[in-house]
C-alpha positions in Angstrom: -4.6 187.6 156.3 -8.1 187.9 155.0 -8.6 190.9 152.7 -11.9 190.0 151.2 -15.2 189.2 153.0 -18.9 188.8 152.0 -19.4 192.5 152.9 -16.3 193.6 151.1 -15.9 191.1 148.2 -13.3 191.3 145.5 -15.2 192.0 142.3 -13.4 190.5 139.3 -12.6 192.4 136.1 -13.9 189.6 133.9 -17.0 188.8 136.0 -17.7 187.1 139.2 -16.6 187.9 142.7 -14.7 186.3 145.6 -16.4 186.6 148.9 -13.4 185.5 150.9 -9.9 186.3 149.9 -6.9 185.3 152.0 -3.4 186.6 151.2 0.0 185.4 152.4 2.7 188.0 152.4 6.1 188.7 153.9 7.8 192.0 154.8 11.4 193.0 155.3 12.9 196.1 156.8 11.1 198.9 158.6 8.4 201.4 157.4 9.7 204.8 158.2 7.8 207.6 160.0 6.6 209.2 156.8 5.5 205.8 155.4 7.1 206.6 152.1 9.9 204.0 151.8 7.8 201.0 150.8 8.9 198.8 147.9 6.4 196.3 146.6 7.7 193.1 145.0 5.5 191.5 142.4 6.5 187.9 141.7 6.6 186.0 138.5 4.4 183.0 137.4 5.7 180.4 139.8 7.0 182.6 142.6 5.6 183.2 146.1 5.8 185.5 149.1 9.2 184.3 150.2 11.3 186.8 148.2 14.3 187.0 150.6 15.8 185.3 153.6 15.1 181.9 155.0 11.8 180.6 156.1 11.9 178.4 159.2 13.0 175.0 158.0 13.7 176.2 154.5 16.7 174.6 152.7 17.4 177.7 150.6 16.7 181.5 150.8 13.9 183.3 149.0 13.7 183.4 145.2 15.1 187.0 145.0 17.5 186.9 147.9 20.4 188.1 145.8 18.5 191.3 145.2 16.7 192.0 148.5 18.4 192.4 151.9 20.8 194.6 153.9 23.3 196.2 151.6 21.7 194.7 148.5 20.1 196.6 145.6 16.7 196.6 147.3 18.3 197.5 150.6 16.2 196.5 153.6 18.1 199.0 155.8 16.6 201.7 153.7 13.4 200.2 152.3 10.3 198.5 153.8 9.8 195.6 151.4 6.5 193.9 150.8 5.9 190.7 148.9 2.7 188.7 148.7 1.7 185.5 147.0 -0.3 186.6 144.0 -4.1 186.2 143.7 -4.6 182.8 142.0 -1.4 181.4 143.5 -1.0 178.3 145.5 1.3 179.4 148.4 -1.3 180.7 150.8 -3.2 183.3 148.8 -6.7 182.4 147.5 -6.6 180.7 144.1 -8.4 177.9 142.1 -7.0 175.3 144.5 -8.7 177.0 147.5 -12.0 176.0 149.0 -15.0 177.9 147.8 -16.8 179.0 151.0 -20.2 178.9 149.2 -19.9 175.2 148.3 -17.4 173.7 150.6 -15.6 172.3 147.5 -12.3 173.3 145.9 -13.0 175.9 143.2 -11.2 174.1 140.4 -12.2 175.6 137.1 -15.2 177.3 138.8 -12.7 179.9 140.0 -13.3 183.2 138.1 -11.0 183.9 135.2 -8.3 186.3 136.3 -7.2 189.6 134.9 -4.0 191.6 135.7 -6.3 194.2 137.2 -7.5 191.7 139.8 -3.9 190.9 140.9 -3.3 194.7 141.4 -6.6 195.1 143.2 -5.6 192.7 145.8 -2.1 194.3 146.1 -3.8 197.6 146.8 -6.0 196.1 149.5 -2.8 194.7 151.2 -1.3 198.2 151.1 -4.3 199.7 152.8 -4.1 197.0 155.4 -0.5 197.9 156.0 -1.2 201.6 156.2 0.9 202.5 153.1 -0.8 205.2 151.0 1.9 205.5 148.4 4.7 203.2 147.3 8.2 204.3 146.7 8.3 201.7 144.0 6.6 198.6 142.6 9.2 196.1 141.3 8.7 193.0 139.3 10.2 190.7 136.7 8.3 188.7 134.0 4.7 188.4 135.2 5.7 190.6 138.1 6.8 193.3 135.7 3.4 193.1 134.0 1.8 193.7 137.4 4.0 196.7 138.0 3.1 198.1 134.6 -0.7 197.6 135.2 -0.4 199.3 138.5 1.4 202.3 137.1 -1.1 202.7 134.3 -4.2 202.3 136.4 -3.2 203.9 139.7 -0.2 206.1 139.1 -1.0 208.1 142.3 -0.2 204.9 144.3 3.5 204.9 143.4 6.5 207.2 142.9 8.2 204.8 140.6 8.0 201.4 138.9 10.7 198.8 137.9 9.6 196.6 135.0 12.1 193.9 134.2 12.1 191.2 131.5 8.4 191.8 130.9 5.9 192.4 128.1 2.8 194.5 127.5 1.5 192.1 125.0 2.5 188.5 124.4 3.4 187.3 120.9 1.7 184.4 119.2 4.8 182.4 120.0 4.6 183.1 123.7 0.9 182.3 123.8 1.6 179.0 121.9 4.1 177.9 124.5 1.6 178.5 127.3 -1.1 176.7 125.3 0.9 173.6 125.0 1.7 173.7 128.7 -2.0 174.0 129.6 -2.9 171.2 127.1 -0.4 168.9 128.8 -2.0 169.6 132.2 -5.6 169.4 131.1 -5.2 166.2 129.0 -3.5 164.4 131.9 -5.8 161.6 133.1 -5.3 162.8 136.6 -6.8 166.3 135.9 -10.5 165.3 136.4 -11.8 168.6 135.0 -9.9 170.5 137.7 -11.3 168.5 140.7 -8.3 166.2 141.0 -7.9 166.9 144.7 -11.3 165.5 145.4 -10.5 162.5 143.2 -7.3 161.9 145.1 -5.2 162.4 142.0 -3.0 165.1 140.5 -2.0 165.9 136.9 1.7 165.4 137.7 2.7 164.1 134.3 1.1 167.1 132.5 2.5 169.6 135.0 6.0 168.1 134.8 6.0 168.3 131.0 4.7 171.9 131.2 7.5 172.8 133.5 10.2 171.1 131.4 9.1 172.9 128.3 8.8 176.3 130.0 12.2 175.9 131.6 13.8 175.5 128.1 12.3 178.9 127.2 13.6 180.6 130.3 17.2 179.8 129.3 19.2 180.9 126.3 20.7 178.5 123.8 24.1 179.8 124.9 23.4 179.0 128.5 22.3 175.5 127.7 25.3 174.9 125.5 27.7 176.2 128.1 26.2 174.3 131.0 25.4 171.0 129.3 26.5 170.8 125.7 26.0 167.3 124.5 27.4 165.7 127.6 26.0 162.2 128.3 24.3 161.7 131.6 26.1 158.3 132.1 29.2 158.0 129.9 29.5 154.5 128.4 25.8 153.7 128.6 24.1 152.4 125.5 21.8 154.7 123.5 18.1 154.5 124.2 15.0 156.5 125.1 15.8 157.2 128.7 17.8 160.1 130.3 20.8 159.8 128.0 22.0 163.4 128.1 22.9 165.7 131.0 20.4 168.3 129.8 17.6 165.7 129.9 18.5 164.9 133.5 18.4 168.6 134.4 15.0 169.1 132.9 13.6 166.1 134.7 15.0 167.3 138.0 13.5 170.7 137.5 10.1 169.1 136.8 10.3 166.9 139.9 11.1 169.6 142.4 8.4 171.8 140.8 5.7 169.2 141.5 6.4 169.6 145.2 5.8 173.3 145.4 3.3 174.3 142.7 -0.3 173.5 141.7 -1.5 172.8 138.2 -4.6 175.0 138.5 -2.5 178.0 139.5 -0.4 177.3 136.4 -3.4 177.4 134.2 -4.9 180.6 135.6 -1.8 182.7 135.9 -0.4 181.7 132.5 -3.8 182.8 131.1 -3.5 186.2 132.8 -0.3 186.7 130.8 -1.9 185.7 127.5 -4.7 188.3 127.8 -2.6 191.1 129.1 -2.7 194.0 126.6 -3.1 197.2 128.6 -2.2 199.6 125.8 -5.2 198.3 123.8 -7.4 200.3 126.2 -8.4 203.6 124.6 -7.6 205.4 127.8 -4.5 203.3 128.7 -2.2 206.3 129.4 -4.8 208.9 130.5 -4.2 208.4 134.2 -0.4 208.0 134.1 0.0 211.1 131.9 -1.6 213.2 134.7 0.8 212.2 137.5 3.5 210.1 135.9 5.8 208.0 138.2 9.4 207.4 137.1 9.8 204.1 135.4 12.7 201.9 134.8 12.4 199.2 132.0 15.1 196.6 131.6 15.6 193.7 129.3 18.4 191.1 128.8 20.2 190.5 125.5 19.6 186.8 125.4 16.0 186.8 126.6 14.1 185.5 123.6 10.7 185.3 125.4 10.4 188.9 126.6 13.4 190.6 125.1 14.3 194.0 123.8 11.3 194.4 121.4 8.9 193.9 124.2 10.6 196.4 126.5 11.0 199.0 123.8 7.2 198.8 123.1 6.5 199.7 126.7 9.1 202.4 126.7 7.7 204.0 123.5 4.1 204.0 124.8 5.1 205.5 128.2 7.4 208.1 126.6 4.6 209.1 124.3 2.4 209.8 127.4 5.1 212.0 128.9 6.3 209.5 131.5 9.9 209.8 132.6 11.2 206.4 131.5 14.7 204.9 131.6 15.6 201.9 129.5 18.5 199.5 130.0 19.5 196.5 127.9 21.6 194.3 130.1 24.2 191.9 128.6 23.6 188.4 129.9 24.0 184.9 128.6 21.3 183.4 130.9 18.1 184.2 128.8 14.8 185.1 130.5 16.0 183.8 133.9 18.5 186.6 134.0 16.1 188.7 136.1 16.7 186.2 138.9 20.5 186.3 138.6 23.1 188.4 140.5 24.4 190.2 137.4 26.5 193.2 138.5 25.3 195.7 135.8 21.7 194.7 136.4 22.0 195.0 140.2 23.8 198.3 139.9 21.0 199.7 137.7 18.3 198.7 140.2 20.3 200.1 143.1 20.9 203.4 141.5 17.3 203.8 140.4 15.8 203.0 143.8 18.3 205.1 145.7 17.5 208.1 143.4 13.8 207.5 144.0 14.4 207.6 147.8 16.4 210.8 147.4 13.7 212.4 145.4 11.1 211.6 148.0 13.3 213.0 150.8 14.0 216.1 148.7 10.3 216.8 148.1 9.5 216.5 151.8 12.6 218.4 153.0 13.9 215.4 155.0 17.3 213.8 155.3 17.6 210.1 155.6 14.2 209.2 154.2 14.8 205.7 155.5 14.9 206.7 159.1 12.6 204.7 161.2 
C-alpha cells in the first residue's frame, strides 16, 4: 500500500522528505460499525507486520501470536487489530534498503535520519486509509512502546488508551553504548560499502551477526541464561579451543544466522538510532496536548529486564501522572529479562486483557451501546 506520493510526501521531522512511501500491514478481526474497536500494534526493533497467525508458507506464527488472536488478551473476536511494518523497516515498508525513486538507486545512508515522530506519522496515514478516526488502543513493547508513548503525547485525540510495555522515554548511556557497538560492527564490516552493499553484491553479514549476538545477550537476564545453558559444553568430551565450545555460544551463533535471513543491516542502523534520540519529555510542551484530553495508559515492566526496567517505566509514569493522565503501572515478575514482553506470562497477559476489555467497556458505555465489538 502506497501512503506517500510526490503530491503528498512524508515530510521528516529531522529534515528531508519521502516522495514515495509504501507500507506493508496486516489486520486481524473485524472493524465494528462504530469503528471504535481498533487496536494498533507497534512492533519492536526487529519486528514486522506479521504479529499473529501464519503467513502462507511460514514455518511459525507471528511474533506476538501468544497475545493476539481469538480468546487471547488482544482478542480478535472483539478487536480489529492492525500491525504494519514500521517506517525504516525491511519487511515491505519503505526504508533505507528501498529504491529511491528520484535516483533509481537504493537509498543506503542517503535515507533521511528518522525520528519517532516519523514512525507515528506513517501510522496515522495508515489509519486514515483504513477509515479509523480513533483507536481503542495503541499497544507496543520496547521500540513499539516508545511509538505508543509518542503517539499518546503528540496526538492524544487519536486514541482512547495506550499500552507501553518494557519501554523507555530516554535511553541511558549504557543502552546507547550497546547500540553504538552494534552499529560499529555493521559499518566496519568490509562488506558494508558505505551502505551501498546491495549494489556491490555484498552484505555486512559478519557485522550484523555480531550486532545480533550482542543484542540478544541484553534481551535475556543472567538468570535465564544460567537456567537455559549454564556452563554446559556444546560437545561433551571435545578439547578446549576457540570454536563453539559452550551451549550458549551455539545458541548465540544460531540466533545470528537466522537473523541474517530476515533482517537488513541498514534498518538496524536507522531504527536503533531512532531509539537513541528518543526523549519526548525534553520538549517544553511535551505534556500539553495529552493533558487536555488524556487517554488511559498502562505502563508495564519486568523484574529482570535490565535494559528497560522499572526505573524507565516509573519515569514515564511520573511524567504522565504529573500531567493528569490516568496511568496504571504494573511490575511483572519474570525470569526472562527484556524479552519477557514476547512471552506468554499469565500475570502479564491477564493485565493486558483486563486493561483492553475495560477500555472497550468504557467506549461502549460512552456511546450507550452493548457489545462494542459487534460487527
